[in-house]
C-alpha positions as a Python dict, from the first residue, in 0.01 Angstrom:
ca = {
    (1, 'M'): (0, 0, 0),
    (2, 'E'): (150, 346, 22),
    (3, 'E'): (321, 493, -280),
    (4, 'H'): (631, 701, -219),
    (5, 'Q'): (763, 967, -458),
    (6, 'H'): (1138, 999, -452),
    (7, 'A'): (1334, 1308, -548),
    (8, 'P'): (1565, 1268, -849),
    (9, 'T'): (1906, 1138, -757),
    (10, 'G'): (2244, 1142, -925),
    (11, 'T'): (2398, 1408, -1148),
    (12, 'A'): (2153, 1382, -1434),
    (13, 'T'): (1875, 1629, -1523),
    (14, 'Q'): (1541, 1535, -1666),
    (15, 'A'): (1481, 1673, -2015),
    (16, 'A'): (1136, 1830, -2003),
    (17, 'T'): (1044, 1763, -2362),
    (18, 'T'): (1181, 1412, -2425),
    (19, 'G'): (1198, 1260, -2079),
    (20, 'V'): (1555, 1150, -2153),
    (21, 'L'): (1807, 1176, -1871),
    (22, 'T'): (2102, 1391, -1978),
    (23, 'K'): (2415, 1456, -1780),
    (24, 'G'): (2454, 1811, -1651),
    (25, 'L'): (2770, 2019, -1695),
    (26, 'T'): (3004, 2071, -1403),
    (27, 'P'): (2955, 2431, -1279),
    (28, 'T'): (3262, 2655, -1305),
    (29, 'S'): (3158, 2818, -977),
    (30, 'P'): (2919, 2684, -713),
    (31, 'A'): (2581, 2842, -646),
    (32, 'Q'): (2590, 3060, -334),
    (33, 'P'): (2333, 3183, -84),
    (34, 'I'): (2229, 3530, -195),
    (35, 'T'): (2315, 3666, 150),
    (36, 'T'): (2683, 3582, 97),
    (37, 'I'): (2717, 3753, -241),
    (38, 'V'): (2888, 4092, -243),
    (39, 'G'): (2695, 4351, -444),
    (40, 'S'): (2858, 4568, -708),
    (41, 'N'): (2995, 4893, -573),
    (42, 'A'): (3055, 5053, -912),
    (43, 'Q'): (2999, 5425, -893),
    (44, 'T'): (2803, 5611, -1155),
    (45, 'I'): (2986, 5865, -1367),
    (46, 'S'): (2831, 6199, -1456),
    (47, 'T'): (2773, 6259, -1825),
    (48, 'G'): (2815, 6631, -1769),
    (49, 'I'): (2449, 6689, -1860),
    (50, 'T'): (2235, 6730, -1549),
    (51, 'E'): (1904, 6648, -1718),
    (52, 'L'): (2045, 6325, -1863),
    (53, 'D'): (2197, 6228, -1528),
    (54, 'R'): (1856, 6287, -1368),
    (55, 'V'): (1689, 6032, -1597),
    (56, 'L'): (1974, 5781, -1568),
    (57, 'G'): (1970, 5807, -1189),
    (58, 'T'): (2287, 5989, -1093),
    (59, 'G'): (2491, 5921, -1404),
    (60, 'I'): (2604, 5639, -1626),
    (61, 'V'): (2714, 5304, -1483),
    (62, 'P'): (3047, 5163, -1612),
    (63, 'G'): (2987, 4867, -1842),
    (64, 'S'): (2622, 4953, -1897),
    (65, 'V'): (2445, 4971, -2234),
    (66, 'V'): (2202, 5259, -2288),
    (67, 'L'): (1963, 5267, -2583),
    (68, 'L'): (1840, 5613, -2685),
    (69, 'A'): (1525, 5570, -2891),
    (70, 'G'): (1320, 5824, -3079),
    (71, 'E'): (1175, 5922, -3412),
    (72, 'P'): (1414, 6029, -3691),
    (73, 'G'): (1498, 6398, -3675),
    (74, 'V'): (1408, 6451, -3309),
    (75, 'G'): (1770, 6527, -3215),
    (76, 'K'): (1915, 6198, -3085),
    (77, 'S'): (2246, 6238, -3270),
    (78, 'T'): (2281, 6599, -3158),
    (79, 'L'): (2217, 6502, -2796),
    (80, 'L'): (2473, 6220, -2799),
    (81, 'L'): (2731, 6442, -2970),
    (82, 'E'): (2680, 6683, -2681),
    (83, 'V'): (2727, 6391, -2439),
    (84, 'A'): (3052, 6297, -2614),
    (85, 'S'): (3167, 6660, -2601),
    (86, 'R'): (3092, 6700, -2229),
    (87, 'W'): (3256, 6366, -2157),
    (88, 'A'): (3572, 6447, -2352),
    (89, 'K'): (3632, 6789, -2201),
    (90, 'Q'): (3591, 6683, -1838),
    (91, 'P'): (3902, 6588, -1639),
    (92, 'A'): (3955, 6219, -1570),
    (93, 'V'): (3781, 6101, -1253),
    (94, 'T'): (3804, 5791, -1041),
    (95, 'G'): (3613, 5506, -1204),
    (96, 'A'): (3605, 5665, -1549),
    (97, 'G'): (3969, 5614, -1644),
    (98, 'N'): (4062, 5841, -1933),
    (99, 'R'): (3814, 6080, -2088),
    (100, 'V'): (3844, 5948, -2443),
    (101, 'A'): (3506, 5931, -2618),
    (102, 'L'): (3469, 5730, -2940),
    (103, 'Y'): (3176, 5834, -3159),
    (104, 'I'): (3083, 5590, -3436),
    (105, 'T'): (2861, 5738, -3705),
    (106, 'A'): (2722, 5499, -3964),
    (107, 'E'): (2452, 5735, -4092),
    (108, 'E'): (2654, 6049, -4170),
    (109, 'S'): (2998, 6115, -4306),
    (110, 'A'): (3274, 6227, -4072),
    (111, 'G'): (3266, 6567, -4241),
    (112, 'Q'): (2897, 6613, -4169),
    (113, 'V'): (2944, 6532, -3802),
    (114, 'R'): (3244, 6766, -3790),
    (115, 'L'): (3025, 7052, -3917),
    (116, 'R'): (2768, 6983, -3647),
    (117, 'A'): (3044, 6963, -3388),
    (118, 'E'): (3170, 7306, -3494),
    (119, 'R'): (2821, 7450, -3462),
    (120, 'T'): (2766, 7300, -3117),
    (121, 'G'): (3116, 7359, -2981),
    (122, 'A'): (3205, 6989, -2961),
    (123, 'L'): (3562, 6998, -3092),
    (124, 'H'): (3800, 6826, -2847),
    (125, 'D'): (4122, 6631, -2894),
    (126, 'T'): (3989, 6345, -2681),
    (127, 'L'): (3671, 6306, -2889),
    (128, 'F'): (3742, 6057, -3167),
    (129, 'L'): (3514, 6012, -3467),
    (130, 'S'): (3480, 5727, -3716),
    (131, 'A'): (3231, 5689, -4001),
    (132, 'E'): (3208, 5310, -3994),
    (133, 'S'): (2930, 5052, -4024),
    (134, 'N'): (3138, 4733, -3988),
    (135, 'L'): (3117, 4613, -3629),
    (136, 'D'): (3453, 4433, -3644),
    (137, 'V'): (3625, 4758, -3745),
    (138, 'V'): (3455, 4933, -3453),
    (139, 'F'): (3600, 4672, -3218),
    (140, 'G'): (3940, 4742, -3373),
    (141, 'H'): (3903, 5111, -3291),
    (142, 'V'): (3813, 5019, -2933),
    (143, 'D'): (4126, 4800, -2904),
    (144, 'Q'): (4346, 5084, -3031),
    (145, 'L'): (4196, 5382, -2846),
    (146, 'K'): (4068, 5211, -2531),
    (147, 'P'): (3797, 5477, -2486),
    (148, 'S'): (3604, 5529, -2165),
    (149, 'L'): (3283, 5596, -2359),
    (150, 'L'): (3153, 5444, -2684),
    (151, 'I'): (2865, 5593, -2883),
    (152, 'V'): (2717, 5409, -3183),
    (153, 'D'): (2486, 5602, -3416),
    (154, 'S'): (2287, 5404, -3504),
    (155, 'V'): (2238, 5037, -3422),
    (156, 'Q'): (2017, 4995, -3731),
    (157, 'T'): (2300, 5088, -3967),
    (158, 'M'): (2569, 4861, -3821),
    (159, 'I'): (2657, 4525, -3977),
    (160, 'A'): (2781, 4217, -3790),
    (161, 'A'): (2988, 3980, -4006),
    (162, 'G'): (2856, 3628, -4039),
    (163, 'V'): (2497, 3724, -3962),
    (164, 'E'): (2236, 3695, -4233),
    (165, 'G'): (2004, 3980, -4316),
    (166, 'V'): (2039, 4343, -4410),
    (167, 'A'): (2143, 4625, -4181),
    (168, 'G'): (1849, 4734, -3970),
    (169, 'G'): (1680, 4397, -3989),
    (170, 'V'): (1583, 4205, -3680),
    (171, 'A'): (1871, 3955, -3701),
    (172, 'Q'): (2140, 4219, -3762),
    (173, 'S'): (2009, 4463, -3502),
    (174, 'R'): (1991, 4191, -3238),
    (175, 'A'): (2339, 4058, -3321),
    (176, 'V'): (2497, 4405, -3317),
    (177, 'T'): (2335, 4494, -2984),
    (178, 'A'): (2431, 4162, -2826),
    (179, 'A'): (2794, 4201, -2936),
    (180, 'L'): (2816, 4557, -2806),
    (181, 'T'): (2659, 4446, -2478),
    (182, 'T'): (2925, 4177, -2441),
    (183, 'L'): (3193, 4438, -2513),
    (184, 'A'): (3054, 4667, -2243),
    (185, 'K'): (3035, 4392, -1981),
    (186, 'T'): (3385, 4260, -2046),
    (187, 'T'): (3566, 4595, -2072),
    (188, 'G'): (3361, 4816, -1840),
    (189, 'I'): (3315, 5071, -2120),
    (190, 'P'): (2967, 5228, -2113),
    (191, 'V'): (2800, 5210, -2454),
    (192, 'L'): (2534, 5450, -2581),
    (193, 'L'): (2328, 5331, -2878),
    (194, 'V'): (2094, 5525, -3104),
    (195, 'G'): (1781, 5337, -3207),
    (196, 'H'): (1520, 5473, -3444),
    (197, 'V'): (1155, 5417, -3365),
    (198, 'T'): (937, 5250, -3628),
    (199, 'K'): (591, 5367, -3733),
    (200, 'D'): (432, 5145, -3468),
    (201, 'G'): (643, 5306, -3195),
    (202, 'N'): (888, 5017, -3150),
    (203, 'V'): (1266, 5026, -3165),
    (204, 'A'): (1384, 4829, -3471),
    (205, 'G'): (1072, 4613, -3455),
    (206, 'P'): (857, 4479, -3174),
    (207, 'R'): (1067, 4457, -2858),
    (208, 'V'): (1379, 4344, -3042),
    (209, 'L'): (1644, 4535, -2848),
    (210, 'E'): (1492, 4639, -2516),
    (211, 'H'): (1568, 4316, -2331),
    (212, 'L'): (1934, 4318, -2445),
    (213, 'V'): (2028, 4653, -2293),
    (214, 'D'): (2037, 4792, -1940),
    (215, 'V'): (1864, 5125, -1999),
    (216, 'V'): (1610, 5239, -2257),
    (217, 'L'): (1550, 5612, -2293),
    (218, 'N'): (1290, 5768, -2521),
    (219, 'F'): (1361, 6110, -2673),
    (220, 'E'): (1034, 6279, -2764),
    (221, 'G'): (952, 6601, -2941),
    (222, 'D'): (719, 6776, -3180),
    (223, 'R'): (856, 6900, -3510),
    (224, 'H'): (663, 7223, -3455),
    (225, 'S'): (813, 7284, -3110),
    (226, 'S'): (1169, 7323, -2985),
    (227, 'L'): (1090, 7131, -2666),
    (228, 'R'): (1234, 6782, -2623),
    (229, 'M'): (1152, 6541, -2338),
    (230, 'L'): (1374, 6251, -2232),
    (231, 'R'): (1194, 5969, -2051),
    (232, 'G'): (1319, 5650, -1891),
    (233, 'I'): (1141, 5339, -2022),
    (234, 'K'): (1366, 5078, -1862),
    (235, 'N'): (1646, 5122, -1609),
    (236, 'R'): (1818, 4836, -1429),
    (237, 'F'): (2005, 5083, -1209),
    (238, 'G'): (1735, 5330, -1110),
    (239, 'A'): (1380, 5454, -1140),
    (240, 'T'): (1193, 5511, -1465),
    (241, 'D'): (968, 5792, -1347),
    (242, 'E'): (1213, 6077, -1407),
    (243, 'V'): (1197, 6306, -1708),
    (244, 'G'): (1460, 6537, -1855),
    (245, 'C'): (1378, 6857, -2044),
    (246, 'F'): (1577, 6991, -2338),
    (247, 'E'): (1535, 7261, -2599),
    (248, 'Q'): (1648, 7247, -2962),
    (249, 'Q'): (1845, 7562, -3037),
    (250, 'S'): (2055, 7680, -3329),
    (251, 'D'): (2374, 7573, -3153),
    (252, 'G'): (2251, 7229, -3046),
    (253, 'I'): (2039, 7062, -2779),
    (254, 'K'): (2041, 7255, -2451),
    (255, 'E'): (1910, 7129, -2119),
    (256, 'V'): (1625, 7317, -1953),
    (257, 'A'): (1668, 7317, -1577),
    (258, 'D'): (1340, 7501, -1513),
    (259, 'P'): (1091, 7388, -1781),
    (260, 'S'): (788, 7557, -1624),
    (261, 'G'): (895, 7887, -1776),
    (262, 'L'): (845, 7743, -2124),
    (263, 'F'): (479, 7667, -2056),
    (264, 'L'): (368, 7995, -1900),
    (265, 'S'): (273, 8320, -2070),
    (266, 'H'): (487, 8608, -1953),
    (267, 'R'): (249, 8896, -1896),
    (268, 'G'): (188, 9150, -1624),
    (269, 'S'): (-179, 9073, -1561),
    (270, 'T'): (-394, 8761, -1576),
    (271, 'P'): (-651, 8776, -1860),
    (272, 'D'): (-982, 8596, -1852),
    (273, 'G'): (-995, 8245, -1994),
    (274, 'T'): (-666, 8130, -1840),
    (275, 'A'): (-575, 7911, -1545),
    (276, 'V'): (-236, 7784, -1433),
    (277, 'T'): (-204, 7427, -1307),
    (278, 'V'): (77, 7200, -1191),
    (279, 'A'): (112, 6877, -1388),
    (280, 'M'): (327, 6581, -1291),
    (281, 'D'): (555, 6438, -1557),
    (282, 'G'): (682, 6129, -1382),
    (283, 'V'): (790, 6263, -1044),
    (284, 'R'): (866, 6609, -1178),
    (285, 'P'): (613, 6890, -1123),
    (286, 'I'): (579, 7129, -1417),
    (287, 'L'): (358, 7436, -1429),
    (288, 'A'): (132, 7461, -1733),
    (289, 'E'): (-108, 7731, -1845),
    (290, 'V'): (-450, 7625, -1973),
    (291, 'Q'): (-633, 7869, -2201),
    (292, 'S'): (-998, 7854, -2304),
    (293, 'L'): (-1192, 8051, -2562),
    (294, 'V'): (-1573, 8034, -2573),
    (295, 'V'): (-1743, 8173, -2885),
    (296, 'P'): (-2123, 8181, -2944),
    (297, 'T'): (-2237, 8002, -3258),
    (298, 'E'): (-2559, 7917, -3441),
    (299, 'S'): (-2425, 7582, -3556),
    (300, 'K'): (-2618, 7275, -3449),
    (301, 'N'): (-2287, 7099, -3384),
    (302, 'P'): (-2063, 7344, -3197),
    (303, 'R'): (-1695, 7275, -3234),
    (304, 'R'): (-1474, 7152, -2949),
    (305, 'A'): (-1104, 7190, -3030),
    (306, 'V'): (-843, 7060, -2785),
    (307, 'T'): (-466, 7108, -2805),
    (308, 'G'): (-219, 6966, -2554),
    (309, 'L'): (-485, 6810, -2328),
    (310, 'D'): (-679, 6485, -2311),
    (311, 'A'): (-942, 6528, -2582),
    (312, 'T'): (-1177, 6286, -2401),
    (313, 'R'): (-1172, 6469, -2067),
    (314, 'V'): (-1240, 6821, -2197),
    (315, 'P'): (-1596, 6739, -2321),
    (316, 'M'): (-1659, 6562, -1989),
    (317, 'V'): (-1554, 6872, -1792),
    (318, 'L'): (-1775, 7090, -2015),
    (319, 'A'): (-2068, 6855, -1949),
    (320, 'V'): (-2012, 6879, -1572),
    (321, 'L'): (-2000, 7260, -1598),
    (322, 'S'): (-2335, 7252, -1774),
    (323, 'A'): (-2512, 6995, -1556),
    (324, 'R'): (-2370, 7082, -1213),
    (325, 'A'): (-2289, 7453, -1236),
    (326, 'G'): (-2531, 7588, -1495),
    (327, 'R'): (-2253, 7706, -1730),
    (328, 'R'): (-2398, 7583, -2058),
    (329, 'T'): (-2183, 7567, -2371),
    (330, 'H'): (-2429, 7387, -2601),
    (331, 'N'): (-2458, 7696, -2823),
    (332, 'C'): (-2089, 7786, -2814),
    (333, 'E'): (-1769, 7676, -2978),
    (334, 'V'): (-1505, 7595, -2718),
    (335, 'Y'): (-1130, 7599, -2781),
    (336, 'V'): (-902, 7470, -2505),
    (337, 'A'): (-523, 7459, -2529),
    (338, 'T'): (-201, 7460, -2330),
    (339, 'V'): (71, 7720, -2380),
    (340, 'G'): (412, 7639, -2526),
    (341, 'G'): (334, 7295, -2667),
    (342, 'M'): (294, 7131, -2325),
    (343, 'K'): (108, 6799, -2338),
    (344, 'V'): (-86, 6703, -2027),
    (345, 'G'): (-305, 6397, -1993),
    (346, 'E'): (-364, 6357, -1620),
    (347, 'P'): (-704, 6422, -1454),
    (348, 'A'): (-545, 6675, -1215),
    (349, 'T'): (-585, 6938, -1488),
    (350, 'D'): (-966, 6903, -1494),
    (351, 'L'): (-1026, 7189, -1254),
    (352, 'A'): (-798, 7420, -1454),
    (353, 'I'): (-999, 7341, -1769),
    (354, 'A'): (-1324, 7418, -1587),
    (355, 'M'): (-1195, 7739, -1429),
    (356, 'A'): (-1043, 7869, -1753),
    (357, 'T'): (-1365, 7798, -1944),
    (358, 'A'): (-1587, 7958, -1680),
    (359, 'S'): (-1354, 8258, -1671),
    (360, 'A'): (-1381, 8292, -2048),
    (361, 'M'): (-1762, 8278, -2031),
    (362, 'T'): (-1792, 8542, -1757),
    (363, 'K'): (-1502, 8757, -1879),
    (364, 'K'): (-1368, 8755, -1523),
    (365, 'P'): (-1005, 8650, -1467),
    (366, 'L'): (-879, 8437, -1181),
    (367, 'P'): (-694, 8616, -901),
    (368, 'Q'): (-328, 8696, -969),
    (369, 'K'): (-63, 8437, -879),
    (370, 'T'): (-321, 8159, -840),
    (371, 'I'): (-280, 7798, -940),
    (372, 'V'): (-560, 7545, -982),
    (373, 'V'): (-524, 7170, -926),
    (374, 'G'): (-793, 6905, -900),
    (375, 'E'): (-984, 6625, -1070),
    (376, 'V'): (-1349, 6688, -1154),
    (377, 'G'): (-1595, 6404, -1097),
    (378, 'L'): (-1922, 6353, -1285),
    (379, 'A'): (-2119, 6454, -976),
    (380, 'G'): (-1939, 6788, -974),
    (381, 'E'): (-1714, 6693, -683),
    (382, 'I'): (-1347, 6792, -676),
    (383, 'R'): (-1140, 6483, -619),
    (384, 'P'): (-791, 6458, -460),
    (385, 'V'): (-481, 6431, -676),
    (386, 'P'): (-147, 6264, -597),
    (387, 'N'): (168, 6458, -501),
    (388, 'L'): (-26, 6770, -401),
    (389, 'Q'): (244, 6884, -158),
    (390, 'R'): (510, 6861, -427),
    (391, 'R'): (292, 7046, -677),
    (392, 'L'): (224, 7331, -437),
    (393, 'A'): (590, 7359, -338),
    (394, 'E'): (691, 7396, -704),
    (395, 'A'): (426, 7662, -763),
    (396, 'H'): (535, 7853, -452),
    (397, 'R'): (897, 7836, -566),
    (398, 'L'): (794, 8010, -887),
    (399, 'G'): (614, 8289, -705),
    (400, 'Y'): (254, 8168, -681),
    (401, 'T'): (86, 8265, -356),
    (402, 'R'): (-263, 8113, -381),
    (403, 'A'): (-391, 7767, -469),
    (404, 'I'): (-739, 7630, -537),
    (405, 'V'): (-727, 7259, -460),
    (406, 'P'): (-944, 6964, -348),
    (407, 'P'): (-1016, 6925, 26),
    (408, 'T'): (-679, 6877, 197),
    (409, 'D'): (-489, 6942, 517),
    (410, 'V'): (-172, 7036, 328),
    (411, 'A'): (-25, 7365, 449),
    (412, 'L'): (256, 7567, 297),
    (413, 'P'): (403, 7884, 453),
    (414, 'G'): (358, 8183, 226),
    (415, 'M'): (74, 8028, 24),
    (416, 'T'): (-300, 8070, 78),
    (417, 'I'): (-465, 7735, 9),
    (418, 'T'): (-836, 7736, -71),
    (419, 'S'): (-999, 7392, -53),
    (420, 'V'): (-1310, 7339, -265),
    (421, 'A'): (-1533, 7033, -251),
    (422, 'T'): (-1749, 7101, -557),
    (423, 'I'): (-1727, 7274, -891),
    (424, 'T'): (-1969, 7544, -773),
    (425, 'E'): (-1742, 7627, -478),
    (426, 'A'): (-1449, 7660, -717),
    (427, 'L'): (-1639, 7890, -954),
    (428, 'A'): (-1733, 8112, -660),
    (429, 'V'): (-1368, 8219, -648),
    (430, 'I'): (-1413, 8385, -988),
    (431, 'A'): (-1741, 8547, -886),
    (432, 'N'): (-1578, 8697, -578),
}
């Protein structure tokens, strides 16, 4: 006898855990074929900061929630005060309504923020400031002012009434973020949140807030450098492979439209022990200078010091130089670093490390206006790298006229491209 399985009938749904049939709720609106649904045509609004707009996509989406994360002291508050200032001083545009910006500071007093605003030139009549940590009071300010931009600094210091836990705890941070997200979606007001990163690199704990917001940006920087990098970690409205460059100055955070200049030494001639490469930070090509110093030593354990580069790849490149090109460094201390605090971790810088080190050993500099790009394999071969055309175009834009690269058919008017298949072929450029 055949057994037949019948699909569930009626208006009840099967409870997965108990097996009890429970009646479903009547939908307020019917489900529709996806092909019949009209997509949102909301236009993005420029923040007035080109580097921030680059990372966001083309600007900020009305009703979106953006979380700006980063370590304490990196400059998150200063950056968002600059955003509020640029927003407030721009004329009203279609889709943005008024240009009233409401800045909520729960970490500093209003007087402290006012002093920073004076220093950075952020004093505008349409920029409103409130030192408040009670979320209900913040909503009251929104009802009164009806701003077109809301900034909350920071989410870890806000308190939601009726929620257990201290400010900054998981429960409070989640409740505050969820409430502000609801506010943004119902009013169309874009909300920018500051979130501090914990010691393990998470925002207010392991993945507590990221899933509640639309965009997560990470603001990175070294306390010993003025450079700041803004990276997209999550973006429901655009790509996450863009990076924005900023510089901490005495009068605030300033965007850097051409960051390559920060990572190159400005000198008339090229000394030995240096090589310029083009690194990719997301989809953005940035020129970086690699310097190498080779010093003879009698130590049985010569030192290898690496700054700004992958510390695991530099010894590998030195080993390839020794085994495949006869450039032995076993009796030398080797110091390799990038200029200007640039941090590069991609294999495309291998050839620059090798060329700079070989140049330092022979005391012969590379030809003027030459860039070096390529990955070095253990067999001494020079391997292809992604985005070579874009890298070369950026170098040519900045005045470089010669490139030493892996085998390629890429051509660029005004640039002499030398393809090398092995490390020995590359080192021959220095010898000649």
